[in-house]
N, C-alpha and C positions, 0 to 999 in steps of 0.2 A: 504494502499500498503507500501512494505518493501522500505525502501529506504538504500542502504549500502555506508559510505562515504569509501573511498580507498586512500590513500596515494600514491603517484607513483612519486618519485623522490620531487620536488618541486612544484607539480600539485596536486592535490584532483581532484579525477576520483567517478564517482556515478555511482551503479550497482541500479537498481531500476523491483522489483517485475512488474508483470503486466501479466495479466490473467495466473498468477501460472506459469510464464515463465522469464528469467531476461535480462532484457533491458537496453541499456546505453546510457544516455543521449550524443548526437555525437560532440555538441560544445564545451563543457571543454577539450575533447580530440582534435579535430581538432586545436582550439585552443591552446592548450598544446604544439602540435608537431611547434607548431608556422606557419601555413597555413594560408589561409584565407577564414574564416568563408563561407563565401556567393556562391565562386565557390565549395568548398564542397559540399554545402547542395543540390545543384543543381543535384552534381554527385548521391551523396545517395540517392534523390528521382527519379532518372532516372534509376540507376543500380538495387536498392536495394529497391524496392515501394509497394513490398509484404510482407515486414517486417519491415518496416518502421512505427514508431506510434505517433502522438504526443498526451503527456501524460499532463494533465495540473495539473503543481503540483508545490511548493514549495523546490526547491534544499536548501539544507544545506547554510547558512550564506545569504539565498535572503531573501528579508523582502516583497515578496507578488508571489502570484501562477502566474505562465507565462506556456504558451504551450510549452513544451521543446520536441523537437526533438529526438527520441530515436531509436535507430536500436538493434536488436535482438542482443544478443550477439554470438550465436552459429554464426552470419553473418559477425560479427568483423571482426575477418579472411581475409575473402573476401574483404573487403572494405581496410583494410590498403595491401593489395596485389596490389591494383590499382594505388598505388603511390610510381612511380618511386622515388627513391631520388637520381639519377642523374638528375632529370630534375625539382629539387628544388632550391631555395637560395640554395648558398654553406651556409652561416649562421647559418641553420636549419636542414642541411644533415643528421649530427651527432644526433642531437634530434627525426626527422622522423625514422632513421634507430631504435635508441631506442625505438621505440614507438612500429615500428612492430616486434623486436626481442621480446619484453617484455609485454608488454599493457595487450595483452588479455589473456595471462597465467596468470598475476597476477591478472585482476577484476576476470577471472574464480575461482583462486582460495578462493578468497575475498569470492568468492558466494558460493562455496561449501563446504567451511570448516572456513571461518573466518574470516583465517589468512594466512599469506605469509611468509616463513621465506627466508629472503637475503642468498643466496648463500655467498656470499662474507662476511656476518657475521658470519657465522655457520663456519669459519675456524675460526675466535673466540678463542673458543669453542676446537680446536684442538689444537691450538697454545698451549693453556695452558695445558691441558693436556702434549703435548711435554716437556713445560719449568719444568714443575712437576717430571715429569719423569729425567729428565736432571740433576735436581737439588738433586734428590734422588740418582740417580748414582754416581754421584761428591761426593756428601756426604760419600756414601759407599766406596769409591775408596780411600779419604781420611782418612776413621776409617781403613782402612785393611793396608795400608801403611803410617805408621807412617810420612817417610817423606814426604807425599803428603798433612800434615797438614797444613803447610805453603801457601801451593798452594792453599787451600780450603779455608782460610782467603781471598783471595786475591779474590776466582771465586765466594765466597758467597752471597755479597753484589749485584752482578750480577745478580743472580739468583732470587733471592729476589726481587729486582728492576722489572725485566722484570715480573712475577707474579705478583705483585700488580698491573702493568697497566693492565696485562691482565685479571686479576680478577674484573678491573672498567669496563673493553669494555663487559666482560662477563654479570655483572649484567647487566648494561645497554641491552644489548640484552635481558636478562630475565624479565625486568621489561618491555620493549617493546611488548614482547608476553604474558604477563598477562594481560596488559592494552588492545594490540588486541584480545586478548581472550574471557575476559570478559567487553569487550565493550565500554570502558570506552571512548567517544571522537571519536569512528571509526563507531558507528551505529547508527542511527534515523531513530525513527518508527513514518509514517503518516500517517493519514486515507485519503484513496480517496476521493477527492471531497473537501477538506478541504479549 
């Protein structure tokens, strides 16, 4: 059996291979959303009975094997659609919406590609490219116009500071991608029935 640990905001979710198909342990998802496991378990068993399995396994961080209720990943979006954000407590509404909008995509990307690139972080590289282009443009202007040399001396530290900050963020992004790609801390393998 193959288990992938998937970081999702402050939670850890999982994708498990079962009969050559991806399944997701449901309790971490339900509790990550802030919802009551018992009531959602009942709904899952009633509405998705044909694609729910109990897998005896040891999730990462757990000390023993347990029966884990898992739903076929292909059905996760269907279950997420059964939850009305307007009918949950106001304190968890935003979290429920976040899970509905992103959770199934993130799990699918990890299952098929082994990594997910956060689109919010991708813009760091775009900002870095733009900052370098701005630096180059202003430097060329300053050298073409001798009168702009004093102005260049004023704006150069701002450009360099911005680029240093973006390089740090880009380095973190690349490191995250490398760690995810190599599986360091992201993927665990267990034998079925261990």
